[in-house]
C-alpha positions, 0 to 999 in steps of 0.5 A: 135371961142374963140380966137377972130379971124376975119379971119378963114381959113377952111381946110378939114382934112381926118382922118384915126383913125388907123394912129398915125399922121394926115396931116392938109393940113396947110403948115409951113412957118418956121422950128422949133416948132409951138404951137397950141391951138386946141378947140373942144366942148368948151375944148382947148388943147395947144401943140407944134409940130415940123414943116419944112418949106414948109412941111404940119403940122401933128397932133397926130390923137387922138387929132382929132374927126372924122366928126366934126369941130375943131377950131385951133389957130396957133403960129409960132416958135417965138410964134407969132400968125399965124392965125385961122383955122376951121378944118373940119374932115372926116373919110378916112380909105384909108389915109396913116399915116402921122407921127408927129415929136416931138418938138425939145426943151422942149415943151409940147407934147402928148404921148399915151401908151397901159398900163397893170399893176400896173406900167407903165415904159416909158421915156415919163413919167419920166419928167414933166407930166400934172396934168391931164392924160386920162386913157381909155378916162377918165380924171384922176388927177394922183397926187391927186389919189395917183399915184406916179412918179418913176424914170422909169414912173408912179406907179398906185398901189393905184388905182389898176393898169392901163389897156387900153389906157393912153394919157398924155402931157409931156415935158423935157425928 
């Protein structure tokens, strides 16, 4: 694992692709925001999730690929290293949704919208947005493509609109 961990805890994670959130099976030892560095296929994603002491941590389902191994480095509410995990994901359609609680402070988090048109209005798109967004699973450097941020969201007119699934990181809403 790229994080240089000596000890890696293996965890089986059951993913229902129809759910918004997935239970990782990892129990939080604090209440607040944890930071996660999730690696899959050589690509790392850094994000925060709200956690509650004694409760299982959940991740947005769209971050997890079914039937693969993901490497996870987890940090506590003080951004101190907790440990490394190997998440072995499995498809399980009968698993209930395990909703993700957004971080309580201005931390990077994931958003997902179904979009259809030249403008996408959502309060999730009115604060800081990562430079790369994903439109129908294709990375897009939105500012370099002439997409503009408005007071109500993003204007995709310069590329002919946005249709389908939009995934992005945001903070400060």
